[in-house]
All heavy atoms as a GROMACS GRO file, in nm:
protein
  575
    1MET      N    1  27.784   5.664  13.941
    1MET     CA    2  27.703   5.574  13.871
    1MET      C    3  27.626   5.655  13.761
    1MET      O    4  27.585   5.754  13.780
    1MET     CB    5  27.610   5.498  13.965
    1MET     CG    6  27.549   5.385  13.902
    1MET     SD    7  27.419   5.312  14.001
    1MET     CE    8  27.502   5.178  14.067
    2HIS      N    9  27.625   5.600  13.642
    2HIS     CA   10  27.558   5.659  13.534
    2HIS      C   11  27.405   5.658  13.559
    2HIS      O   12  27.343   5.569  13.614
    2HIS     CB   13  27.590   5.582  13.402
    2HIS     CG   14  27.565   5.671  13.273
    2HIS    ND1   15  27.443   5.675  13.230
    2HIS    CD2   16  27.642   5.733  13.200
    2HIS    CE1   17  27.448   5.743  13.126
    2HIS    NE2   18  27.566   5.783  13.100
    3ILE      N   19  27.341   5.753  13.515
    3ILE     CA   20  27.191   5.774  13.520
    3ILE      C   21  27.107   5.640  13.474
    3ILE      O   22  27.025   5.601  13.539
    3ILE     CB   23  27.140   5.907  13.457
    3ILE    CG1   24  26.998   5.932  13.503
    3ILE    CG2   25  27.142   5.896  13.306
    3ILE    CD1   26  26.983   5.973  13.647
    4LYS      N   27  27.153   5.588  13.364
    4LYS     CA   28  27.085   5.468  13.304
    4LYS      C   29  27.109   5.362  13.397
    4LYS      O   30  27.020   5.278  13.416
    4LYS     CB   31  27.139   5.435  13.159
    4LYS     CG   32  27.083   5.541  13.058
    4LYS     CD   33  27.115   5.492  12.917
    4LYS     CE   34  27.064   5.578  12.815
    4LYS     NZ   35  27.082   5.526  12.673
    5ASN      N   36  27.222   5.339  13.460
    5ASN     CA   37  27.246   5.234  13.557
    5ASN      C   38  27.165   5.246  13.671
    5ASN      O   39  27.110   5.155  13.739
    5ASN     CB   40  27.402   5.223  13.593
    5ASN     CG   41  27.476   5.179  13.478
    5ASN    OD1   42  27.436   5.112  13.376
    5ASN    ND2   43  27.609   5.204  13.479
    6LYS      N   44  27.148   5.374  13.724
    6LYS     CA   45  27.071   5.406  13.834
    6LYS      C   46  26.916   5.370  13.804
    6LYS      O   47  26.849   5.317  13.884
    6LYS     CB   48  27.068   5.548  13.887
    6LYS     CG   49  27.206   5.591  13.942
    6LYS     CD   50  27.205   5.732  13.989
    6LYS     CE   51  27.330   5.770  14.046
    6LYS     NZ   52  27.335   5.922  14.087
    7ARG      N   53  26.881   5.400  13.691
    7ARG     CA   54  26.733   5.373  13.655
    7ARG      C   55  26.711   5.225  13.644
    7ARG      O   56  26.606   5.169  13.682
    7ARG     CB   57  26.700   5.441  13.523
    7ARG     CG   58  26.687   5.605  13.536
    7ARG     CD   59  26.661   5.671  13.406
    7ARG     NE   60  26.560   5.608  13.336
    7ARG     CZ   61  26.538   5.655  13.208
    7ARG    NH1   62  26.612   5.738  13.153
    7ARG    NH2   63  26.425   5.607  13.146
    8LEU      N   64  26.806   5.160  13.592
    8LEU     CA   65  26.804   5.015  13.580
    8LEU      C   66  26.792   4.935  13.712
    8LEU      O   67  26.711   4.850  13.742
    8LEU     CB   68  26.915   4.960  13.491
    8LEU     CG   69  26.926   4.792  13.492
    8LEU    CD1   70  26.801   4.742  13.420
    8LEU    CD2   71  27.043   4.752  13.410
    9ALA      N   72  26.874   4.989  13.803
    9ALA     CA   73  26.885   4.934  13.949
    9ALA      C   74  26.751   4.967  14.007
    9ALA      O   75  26.706   4.871  14.072
    9ALA     CB   76  26.997   5.003  14.016
   10LEU      N   77  26.685   5.072  13.998
   10LEU     CA   78  26.566   5.112  14.063
   10LEU      C   79  26.457   5.029  13.989
   10LEU      O   80  26.370   4.977  14.072
   10LEU     CB   81  26.540   5.264  14.025
   10LEU     CG   82  26.411   5.318  14.099
   10LEU    CD1   83  26.421   5.297  14.249
   10LEU    CD2   84  26.385   5.448  14.061
   11LEU      N   85  26.462   5.001  13.864
   11LEU     CA   86  26.361   4.918  13.805
   11LEU      C   87  26.368   4.776  13.864
   11LEU      O   88  26.256   4.713  13.904
   11LEU     CB   89  26.370   4.908  13.656
   11LEU     CG   90  26.285   4.828  13.578
   11LEU    CD1   91  26.146   4.871  13.574
   11LEU    CD2   92  26.345   4.804  13.431
   12VAL      N   93  26.494   4.718  13.873
   12VAL     CA   94  26.504   4.588  13.919
   12VAL      C   95  26.463   4.570  14.066
   12VAL      O   96  26.400   4.489  14.104
   12VAL     CB   97  26.654   4.538  13.894
   12VAL    CG1   98  26.678   4.406  13.969
   12VAL    CG2   99  26.682   4.518  13.746
   13ILE      N  100  26.505   4.669  14.152
   13ILE     CA  101  26.470   4.659  14.288
   13ILE      C  102  26.324   4.682  14.305
   13ILE      O  103  26.254   4.615  14.393
   13ILE     CB  104  26.553   4.768  14.368
   13ILE    CG1  105  26.704   4.739  14.372
   13ILE    CG2  106  26.502   4.799  14.509
   13ILE    CD1  107  26.777   4.841  14.412
   14SER      N  108  26.266   4.769  14.242
   14SER     CA  109  26.122   4.800  14.258
   14SER      C  110  26.027   4.669  14.224
   14SER      O  111  25.935   4.625  14.282
   14SER     CB  112  26.060   4.917  14.184
   14SER     OG  113  26.087   4.925  14.059
   15CYS      N  114  26.071   4.614  14.095
   15CYS     CA  115  25.987   4.506  14.038
   15CYS      C  116  26.019   4.376  14.133
   15CYS      O  117  25.918   4.303  14.156
   15CYS     CB  118  26.043   4.475  13.897
   15CYS     SG  119  25.977   4.581  13.778
   16SER      N  120  26.129   4.366  14.180
   16SER     CA  121  26.170   4.247  14.275
   16SER      C  122  26.093   4.271  14.410
   16SER      O  123  26.034   4.164  14.463
   16SER     CB  124  26.312   4.238  14.309
   16SER     OG  125  26.380   4.222  14.184
   17ALA      N  126  26.082   4.393  14.458
   17ALA     CA  127  26.009   4.410  14.574
   17ALA      C  128  25.853   4.391  14.567
   17ALA      O  129  25.792   4.327  14.649
   17ALA     CB  130  26.024   4.556  14.640
   18VAL      N  131  25.807   4.429  14.456
   18VAL     CA  132  25.654   4.414  14.431
   18VAL      C  133  25.629   4.261  14.423
   18VAL      O  134  25.532   4.203  14.470
   18VAL     CB  135  25.613   4.487  14.303
   18VAL    CG1  136  25.472   4.446  14.251
   18VAL    CG2  137  25.609   4.633  14.338
   19GLY      N  138  25.730   4.193  14.354
   19GLY     CA  139  25.716   4.050  14.342
   19GLY      C  140  25.706   3.978  14.478
   19GLY      O  141  25.639   3.883  14.497
   20VAL      N  142  25.812   4.013  14.565
   20VAL     CA  143  25.821   3.952  14.699
   20VAL      C  144  25.686   3.972  14.784
   20VAL      O  145  25.631   3.895  14.828
   20VAL     CB  146  25.939   4.018  14.768
   20VAL    CG1  147  25.922   3.979  14.921
   20VAL    CG2  148  26.059   3.963  14.715
   21ILE      N  149  25.634   4.089  14.760
   21ILE     CA  150  25.515   4.136  14.829
   21ILE      C  151  25.389   4.057  14.779
   21ILE      O  152  25.318   3.992  14.856
   21ILE     CB  153  25.482   4.287  14.829
   21ILE    CG1  154  25.584   4.353  14.905
   21ILE    CG2  155  25.347   4.322  14.879
   21ILE    CD1  156  25.584   4.508  14.883
   22LEU      N  157  25.377   4.053  14.649
   22LEU     CA  158  25.259   3.978  14.585
   22LEU      C  159  25.269   3.839  14.605
   22LEU      O  160  25.171   3.762  14.637
   22LEU     CB  161  25.241   4.017  14.442
   22LEU     CG  162  25.195   4.166  14.404
   22LEU    CD1  163  25.210   4.180  14.252
   22LEU    CD2  164  25.072   4.186  14.468
   23GLY      N  165  25.388   3.776  14.580
   23GLY     CA  166  25.417   3.639  14.618
   23GLY      C  167  25.387   3.592  14.760
   23GLY      O  168  25.313   3.487  14.780
   24GLY      N  169  25.428   3.672  14.844
   24GLY     CA  170  25.404   3.642  14.981
   24GLY      C  171  25.257   3.639  15.023
   24GLY      O  172  25.210   3.563  15.104
   25SER      N  173  25.188   3.748  14.973
   25SER     CA  174  25.049   3.767  15.007
   25SER      C  175  24.963   3.659  14.948
   25SER      O  176  24.870   3.612  15.007
   25SER     CB  177  25.016   3.908  14.948
   25SER     OG  178  25.080   4.008  15.000
   26ALA      N  179  25.002   3.619  14.817
   26ALA     CA  180  24.928   3.511  14.754
   26ALA      C  181  24.938   3.383  14.831
   26ALA      O  182  24.839   3.312  14.847
   26ALA     CB  183  24.970   3.500  14.614
   27SER      N  184  25.062   3.351  14.876
   27SER     CA  185  25.086   3.234  14.939
   27SER      C  186  25.034   3.221  15.081
   27SER      O  187  24.969   3.117  15.114
   27SER     CB  188  25.234   3.201  14.961
   27SER     OG  189  25.303   3.173  14.841
   28LEU      N  190  25.029   3.333  15.139
   28LEU     CA  191  24.959   3.347  15.282
   28LEU      C  192  24.807   3.329  15.266
   28LEU      O  193  24.740   3.268  15.342
   28LEU     CB  194  25.001   3.478  15.343
   28LEU     CG  195  24.951   3.499  15.483
   28LEU    CD1  196  24.995   3.391  15.579
   28LEU    CD2  197  24.980   3.645  15.540
   29ALA      N  198  24.752   3.395  15.168
   29ALA     CA  199  24.611   3.385  15.136
   29ALA      C  200  24.566   3.229  15.110
   29ALA      O  201  24.467   3.178  15.142
   29ALA     CB  202  24.563   3.470  15.019
   30ASP      N  203  24.658   3.160  15.025
   30ASP     CA  204  24.635   3.026  14.995
   30ASP      C  205  24.634   2.941  15.115
   30ASP      O  206  24.554   2.853  15.134
   30ASP     CB  207  24.728   2.986  14.883
   30ASP     CG  208  24.712   2.840  14.835
   30ASP    OD1  209  24.596   2.817  14.803
   30ASP    OD2  210  24.809   2.765  14.834
   31SER      N  211  24.730   2.975  15.209
   31SER     CA  212  24.744   2.898  15.338
   31SER      C  213  24.618   2.926  15.413
   31SER      O  214  24.555   2.818  15.470
   31SER     CB  215  24.855   2.937  15.404
   31SER     OG  216  24.974   2.902  15.351
   32ASN      N  217  24.561   3.039  15.418
   32ASN     CA  218  24.449   3.075  15.498
   32ASN      C  219  24.322   3.007  15.445
   32ASN      O  220  24.247   2.960  15.516
   32ASN     CB  221  24.426   3.226  15.512
   32ASN     CG  222  24.522   3.287  15.600
   32ASN    OD1  223  24.588   3.225  15.680
   32ASN    ND2  224  24.546   3.416  15.579
   33GLN      N  225  24.314   3.002  15.316
   33GLN     CA  226  24.197   2.923  15.241
   33GLN      C  227  24.210   2.771  15.261
   33GLN      O  228  24.102   2.720  15.288
   33GLN     CB  229  24.209   2.956  15.088
   33GLN     CG  230  24.142   3.084  15.054
   33GLN     CD  231  24.128   3.087  14.899
   33GLN    OE1  232  24.212   3.039  14.830
   33GLN    NE2  233  24.041   3.160  14.856
   34CYS      N  234  24.323   2.723  15.265
   34CYS     CA  235  24.340   2.596  15.292
   34CYS      C  236  24.282   2.558  15.438
   34CYS      O  237  24.213   2.457  15.455
   34CYS     CB  238  24.492   2.546  15.283
   34CYS     SG  239  24.509   2.370  15.287
   35TRP      N  240  24.324   2.633  15.535
   35TRP     CA  241  24.276   2.601  15.669
   35TRP      C  242  24.121   2.638  15.690
   35TRP      O  243  24.066   2.568  15.784
   35TRP     CB  244  24.364   2.693  15.769
   35TRP     CG  245  24.495   2.635  15.801
   35TRP    CD1  246  24.616   2.679  15.740
   35TRP    CD2  247  24.522   2.513  15.879
   35TRP    NE1  248  24.717   2.604  15.790
   35TRP    CE2  249  24.667   2.493  15.863
   35TRP    CE3  250  24.459   2.430  15.945
   35TRP    CZ2  251  24.726   2.398  15.932
   35TRP    CZ3  252  24.523   2.314  16.017
   35TRP    CH2  253  24.654   2.297  16.005
   36GLU      N  254  24.069   2.733  15.623
   36GLU     CA  255  23.925   2.757  15.643
   36GLU      C  256  23.834   2.670  15.552
   36GLU      O  257  23.717   2.691  15.568
   36GLU     CB  258  23.907   2.906  15.614
   36GLU     CG  259  23.970   2.992  15.694
   36GLU     CD  260  23.971   3.150  15.661
   36GLU    OE1  261  23.906   3.166  15.555
   36GLU    OE2  262  24.007   3.237  15.731
   37SER      N  263  23.895   2.577  15.471
   37SER     CA  264  23.797   2.488  15.396
   37SER      C  265  23.722   2.388  15.476
   37SER      O  266  23.769   2.368  15.593
   37SER     CB  267  23.880   2.417  15.274
   37SER     OG  268  23.972   2.334  15.340
   38LYS      N  269  23.621   2.334  15.419
   38LYS     CA  270  23.538   2.248  15.509
   38LYS      C  271  23.619   2.117  15.537
   38LYS      O  272  23.609   2.062  15.640
   38LYS     CB  273  23.423   2.213  15.446
   38LYS     CG  274  23.316   2.333  15.436
   38LYS     CD  275  23.194   2.289  15.373
   38LYS     CE  276  23.098   2.416  15.360
   38LYS     NZ  277  22.965   2.395  15.315
   39GLU      N  278  23.702   2.062  15.448
   39GLU     CA  279  23.779   1.946  15.454
   39GLU      C  280  23.921   1.983  15.451
   39GLU      O  281  23.978   2.034  15.340
   39GLU     CB  282  23.749   1.841  15.356
   39GLU     CG  283  23.605   1.799  15.352
   39GLU     CD  284  23.584   1.693  15.255
   39GLU    OE1  285  23.680   1.644  15.193
   39GLU    OE2  286  23.460   1.674  15.222
   40VAL      N  287  23.998   1.965  15.560
   40VAL     CA  288  24.142   2.003  15.562
   40VAL      C  289  24.210   1.886  15.519
   40VAL      O  290  24.199   1.768  15.558
   40VAL     CB  291  24.182   2.037  15.718
   40VAL    CG1  292  24.325   2.065  15.726
   40VAL    CG2  293  24.100   2.142  15.773
   41THR      N  294  24.300   1.916  15.416
   41THR     CA  295  24.377   1.799  15.349
   41THR      C  296  24.505   1.781  15.421
   41THR      O  297  24.549   1.851  15.504
   41THR     CB  298  24.396   1.840  15.204
   41THR    OG1  299  24.482   1.949  15.197
   41THR    CG2  300  24.273   1.847  15.128
   42ASN      N  301  24.573   1.665  15.387
   42ASN     CA  302  24.714   1.652  15.436
   42ASN      C  303  24.800   1.749  15.405
   42ASN      O  304  24.902   1.785  15.482
   42ASN     CB  305  24.762   1.504  15.378
   42ASN     CG  306  24.693   1.391  15.453
   42ASN    OD1  307  24.631   1.410  15.562
   42ASN    ND2  308  24.690   1.279  15.383
   43ALA      N  309  24.796   1.816  15.285
   43ALA     CA  310  24.878   1.920  15.247
   43ALA      C  311  24.875   2.043  15.336
   43ALA      O  312  24.976   2.090  15.373
   43ALA     CB  313  24.854   1.970  15.101
   44CYS      N  314  24.750   2.061  15.391
   44CYS     CA  315  24.742   2.175  15.491
   44CYS      C  316  24.811   2.146  15.620
   44CYS      O  317  24.875   2.224  15.686
   44CYS     CB  318  24.585   2.199  15.514
   44CYS     SG  319  24.501   2.283  15.382
   45LEU      N  320  24.793   2.007  15.664
   45LEU     CA  321  24.843   1.975  15.794
   45LEU      C  322  25.000   1.962  15.786
   45LEU      O  323  25.080   1.976  15.880
   45LEU     CB  324  24.791   1.837  15.828
   45LEU     CG  325  24.642   1.835  15.865
   45LEU    CD1  326  24.582   1.706  15.878
   45LEU    CD2  327  24.595   1.929  15.968
   46LEU      N  328  25.058   1.920  15.677
   46LEU     CA  329  25.195   1.889  15.665
   46LEU      C  330  25.282   2.005  15.622
   46LEU      O  331  25.400   2.016  15.670
   46LEU     CB  332  25.223   1.778  15.558
   46LEU     CG  333  25.155   1.637  15.591
   46LEU    CD1  334  25.181   1.551  15.485
   46LEU    CD2  335  25.224   1.598  15.719
   47GLN      N  336  25.230   2.120  15.568
   47GLN     CA  337  25.309   2.228  15.528
   47GLN      C  338  25.301   2.329  15.621
   47GLN      O  339  25.181   2.375  15.656
   47GLN     CB  340  25.268   2.272  15.383
   47GLN     CG  341  25.385   2.363  15.330
   47GLN     CD  342  25.362   2.381  15.186
   47GLN    OE1  343  25.249   2.357  15.113
   47GLN    NE2  344  25.469   2.418  15.114
   48GLU      N  345  25.408   2.400  15.669
   48GLU     CA  346  25.413   2.501  15.765
   48GLU      C  347  25.374   2.630  15.690
   48GLU      O  348  25.423   2.657  15.571
   48GLU     CB  349  25.561   2.517  15.805
   48GLU     CG  350  25.576   2.596  15.925
   48GLU     CD  351  25.508   2.540  16.053
   48GLU    OE1  352  25.518   2.420  16.068
   48GLU    OE2  353  25.479   2.620  16.133
   49PRO      N  354  25.289   2.706  15.735
   49PRO     CA  355  25.243   2.828  15.656
   49PRO      C  356  25.354   2.932  15.642
   49PRO      O  357  25.362   2.996  15.531
   49PRO     CB  358  25.144   2.892  15.760
   49PRO     CG  359  25.087   2.773  15.845
   49PRO     CD  360  25.197   2.683  15.853
   50LEU      N  361  25.449   2.940  15.734
   50LEU     CA  362  25.568   3.022  15.713
   50LEU      C  363  25.649   2.985  15.601
   50LEU      O  364  25.696   3.081  15.521
   50LEU     CB  365  25.648   3.037  15.844
   50LEU     CG  366  25.765   3.124  15.840
   50LEU    CD1  367  25.724   3.273  15.821
   50LEU    CD2  368  25.845   3.126  15.965
   51VAL      N  369  25.678   2.855  15.598
   51VAL     CA  370  25.754   2.795  15.476
   51VAL      C  371  25.681   2.832  15.353
   51VAL      O  372  25.751   2.874  15.254
   51VAL     CB  373  25.786   2.646  15.512
   51VAL    CG1  374  25.855   2.585  15.387
   51VAL    CG2  375  25.864   2.636  15.631
   52LYS      N  376  25.550   2.810  15.348
   52LYS     CA  377  25.480   2.824  15.211
   52LYS      C  378  25.495   2.978  15.186
   52LYS      O  379  25.510   3.011  15.050
   52LYS     CB  380  25.339   2.784  15.232
   52LYS     CG  381  25.256   2.786  15.108
   52LYS     CD  382  25.132   2.715  15.115
   52LYS     CE  383  25.051   2.728  14.990
   52LYS     NZ  384  25.045   2.614  14.919
   53THR      N  385  25.472   3.073  15.282
   53THR     CA  386  25.484   3.198  15.250
   53THR      C  387  25.621   3.250  15.200
   53THR      O  388  25.640   3.321  15.106
   53THR     CB  389  25.449   3.292  15.371
   53THR    OG1  390  25.325   3.245  15.419
   53THR    CG2  391  25.453   3.436  15.351
   54MET      N  392  25.724   3.192  15.263
   54MET     CA  393  25.862   3.214  15.212
   54MET      C  394  25.897   3.169  15.076
   54MET      O  395  25.964   3.222  15.004
   54MET     CB  396  25.963   3.157  15.312
   54MET     CG  397  25.963   3.217  15.447
   54MET     SD  398  26.005   3.382  15.454
   54MET     CE  399  26.188   3.378  15.417
   55GLN      N  400  25.834   3.042  15.046
   55GLN     CA  401  25.845   3.005  14.905
   55GLN      C  402  25.783   3.084  14.802
   55GLN      O  403  25.827   3.112  14.702
   55GLN     CB  404  25.783   2.854  14.895
   55GLN     CG  405  25.862   2.742  14.960
   55GLN     CD  406  25.794   2.615  14.972
   55GLN    OE1  407  25.672   2.610  14.942
   55GLN    NE2  408  25.872   2.501  14.987
   56GLY      N  409  25.658   3.142  14.841
   56GLY     CA  410  25.594   3.240  14.762
   56GLY      C  411  25.668   3.363  14.738
   56GLY      O  412  25.661   3.426  14.627
   57MET      N  413  25.739   3.410  14.849
   57MET     CA  414  25.811   3.534  14.836
   57MET      C  415  25.928   3.516  14.743
   57MET      O  416  25.960   3.608  14.670
   57MET     CB  417  25.850   3.566  14.975
   57MET     CG  418  25.742   3.630  15.058
   57MET     SD  419  25.796   3.655  15.234
   57MET     CE  420  25.873   3.808  15.221
   58SER      N  421  25.999   3.397  14.749
   58SER     CA  422  26.106   3.365  14.665
   58SER      C  423  26.068   3.359  14.532
   58SER      O  424  26.137   3.407  14.441
   58SER     CB  425  26.196   3.254  14.724
   58SER     OG  426  26.117   3.143  14.715
   59THR      N  427  25.942   3.289  14.497
   59THR     CA  428  25.905   3.292  14.356
   59THR      C  429  25.873   3.425  14.314
   59THR      O  430  25.899   3.449  14.201
   59THR     CB  431  25.783   3.198  14.350
   59THR    OG1  432  25.808   3.068  14.400
   59THR    CG2  433  25.740   3.185  14.223
   60GLY      N  434  25.810   3.502  14.390
   60GLY     CA  435  25.789   3.643  14.357
   60GLY      C  436  25.898   3.718  14.326
   60GLY      O  437  25.905   3.806  14.234
   61LEU      N  438  26.011   3.699  14.402
   61LEU     CA  439  26.143   3.770  14.377
   61LEU      C  440  26.197   3.732  14.241
   61LEU      O  441  26.220   3.830  14.173
   61LEU     CB  442  26.234   3.744  14.489
   61LEU     CG  443  26.373   3.783  14.483
   61LEU    CD1  444  26.386   3.945  14.492
   61LEU    CD2  445  26.473   3.726  14.577
   62ILE      N  446  26.188   3.609  14.208
   62ILE     CA  447  26.254   3.568  14.090
   62ILE      C  448  26.162   3.608  13.970
   62ILE      O  449  26.217   3.663  13.885
   62ILE     CB  450  26.260   3.420  14.083
   62ILE    CG1  451  26.379   3.365  14.190
   62ILE    CG2  452  26.282   3.353  13.943
   62ILE    CD1  453  26.364   3.218  14.206
   63ALA      N  454  26.033   3.613  13.979
   63ALA     CA  455  25.943   3.650  13.883
   63ALA      C  456  25.967   3.812  13.870
   63ALA      O  457  25.975   3.859  13.747
   63ALA     CB  458  25.803   3.631  13.911
   64GLY      N  459  25.968   3.885  13.962
   64GLY     CA  460  25.990   4.040  13.962
   64GLY      C  461  26.131   4.070  13.904
   64GLY      O  462  26.138   4.153  13.805
   65PHE      N  463  26.235   4.004  13.936
   65PHE     CA  464  26.365   4.029  13.887
   65PHE      C  465  26.363   3.993  13.732
   65PHE      O  466  26.418   4.079  13.649
   65PHE     CB  467  26.469   3.938  13.954
   65PHE     CG  468  26.606   3.962  13.904
   65PHE    CD1  469  26.678   4.066  13.933
   65PHE    CD2  470  26.656   3.858  13.813
   65PHE    CE1  471  26.808   4.080  13.889
   65PHE    CE2  472  26.791   3.891  13.763
   65PHE     CZ  473  26.860   3.987  13.802
   66THR      N  474  26.313   3.883  13.688
   66THR     CA  475  26.312   3.835  13.565
   66THR      C  476  26.221   3.942  13.474
   66THR      O  477  26.271   3.970  13.369
   66THR     CB  478  26.250   3.697  13.543
   66THR    OG1  479  26.316   3.612  13.617
   66THR    CG2  480  26.245   3.652  13.392
   67ALA      N  481  26.115   3.983  13.526
   67ALA     CA  482  26.020   4.087  13.458
   67ALA      C  483  26.100   4.216  13.428
   67ALA      O  484  26.095   4.283  13.328
   67ALA     CB  485  25.895   4.128  13.537
   68ALA      N  486  26.170   4.272  13.531
   68ALA     CA  487  26.262   4.389  13.528
   68ALA      C  488  26.367   4.365  13.418
   68ALA      O  489  26.388   4.461  13.338
   68ALA     CB  490  26.321   4.428  13.657
   69VAL      N  491  26.434   4.260  13.418
   69VAL     CA  492  26.544   4.231  13.321
   69VAL      C  493  26.484   4.234  13.184
   69VAL      O  494  26.538   4.304  13.086
   69VAL     CB  495  26.620   4.116  13.344
   69VAL    CG1  496  26.710   4.074  13.239
   69VAL    CG2  497  26.700   4.140  13.480
   70VAL      N  498  26.382   4.167  13.156
   70VAL     CA  499  26.317   4.150  13.035
   70VAL      C  500  26.269   4.288  12.976
   70VAL      O  501  26.284   4.327  12.865
   70VAL     CB  502  26.204   4.055  13.029
   70VAL    CG1  503  26.117   4.055  12.898
   70VAL    CG2  504  26.255   3.904  13.046
   71ALA      N  505  26.205   4.365  13.078
   71ALA     CA  506  26.160   4.508  13.054
   71ALA      C  507  26.286   4.592  12.997
   71ALA      O  508  26.271   4.663  12.900
   71ALA     CB  509  26.086   4.560  13.157
   72ALA      N  510  26.391   4.592  13.074
   72ALA     CA  511  26.500   4.659  13.046
   72ALA      C  512  26.562   4.619  12.912
   72ALA      O  513  26.599   4.718  12.827
   72ALA     CB  514  26.607   4.638  13.162
   73LEU      N  515  26.571   4.489  12.881
   73LEU     CA  516  26.610   4.454  12.747
   73LEU      C  517  26.526   4.499  12.633
   73LEU      O  518  26.576   4.538  12.533
   73LEU     CB  519  26.633   4.299  12.738
   73LEU     CG  520  26.742   4.241  12.841
   73LEU    CD1  521  26.740   4.086  12.836
   73LEU    CD2  522  26.874   4.285  12.779
   74GLN      N  523  26.397   4.493  12.656
   74GLN     CA  524  26.307   4.540  12.552
   74GLN      C  525  26.324   4.690  12.530
   74GLN      O  526  26.322   4.740  12.425
   74GLN     CB  527  26.162   4.512  12.604
   74GLN     CG  528  26.055   4.557  12.505
   74GLN     CD  529  26.068   4.475  12.385
   74GLN    OE1  530  26.100   4.347  12.372
   74GLN    NE2  531  26.049   4.535  12.255
   75ILE      N  532  26.344   4.770  12.642
   75ILE     CA  533  26.357   4.920  12.634
   75ILE      C  534  26.483   4.941  12.548
   75ILE      O  535  26.491   5.026  12.464
   75ILE     CB  536  26.364   4.986  12.764
   75ILE    CG1  537  26.215   4.984  12.830
   75ILE    CG2  538  26.417   5.128  12.760
   75ILE    CD1  539  26.210   5.016  12.971
   76LYS      N  540  26.595   4.870  12.590
   76LYS     CA  541  26.724   4.882  12.510
   76LYS      C  542  26.712   4.854  12.370
   76LYS      O  543  26.771   4.912  12.286
   76LYS     CB  544  26.828   4.800  12.587
   76LYS     CG  545  26.970   4.822  12.530
   76LYS     CD  546  27.072   4.746  12.618
   76LYS     CE  547  27.208   4.763  12.567
   76LYS     NZ  548  27.308   4.687  12.610
   77HIS      N  549  26.637   4.748  12.345
   77HIS     CA  550  26.618   4.710  12.199
   77HIS      C  551  26.550   4.800  12.129
   77HIS      O  552  26.563   4.833  12.003
   77HIS     CB  553  26.543   4.564  12.203
   77HIS     CG  554  26.532   4.517  12.063
   77HIS    ND1  555  26.413   4.538  11.993
   77HIS    CD2  556  26.606   4.446  11.979
   77HIS    CE1  557  26.427   4.484  11.877
   77HIS    NE2  558  26.546   4.434  11.855
   78ASP      N  559  26.443   4.877  12.178
   78ASP     CA  560  26.368   4.978  12.118
   78ASP      C  561  26.440   5.102  12.097
   78ASP      O  562  26.416   5.183  11.995
   78ASP     CB  563  26.245   5.018  12.204
   78ASP     CG  564  26.139   4.894  12.205
   78ASP    OD1  565  26.152   4.804  12.108
   78ASP    OD2  566  26.058   4.894  12.280
   79GLU      N  567  26.554   5.132  12.167
   79GLU     CA  568  26.625   5.258  12.155
   79GLU      C  569  26.720   5.246  12.046
   79GLU      O  570  26.752   5.211  11.952
   79GLU     CB  571  26.705   5.286  12.277
   79GLU     CG  572  26.627   5.336  12.393
   79GLU     CD  573  26.715   5.367  12.514
   79GLU    OE1  574  26.830   5.333  12.519
   79GLU    OE2  575  26.661   5.403  12.599
   0.00000   0.00000   0.00000
């Protein structure tokens, strides 16, 4: 594998991993805040915390992957 391809793969994997971690953490924190509020809403009662966390992780994955691709395209354009 060419060195540029390895660097691109590392960029995509690392950005995607960071997106998954941040998205999952943010969704989990949002679920916890929802349960700790004074008035629990129907959204808190109806949505499963694990499902909400998985949705946040998948959103973070997509955001991280997109950010890596855009950054790689920008670097390629600048060269």
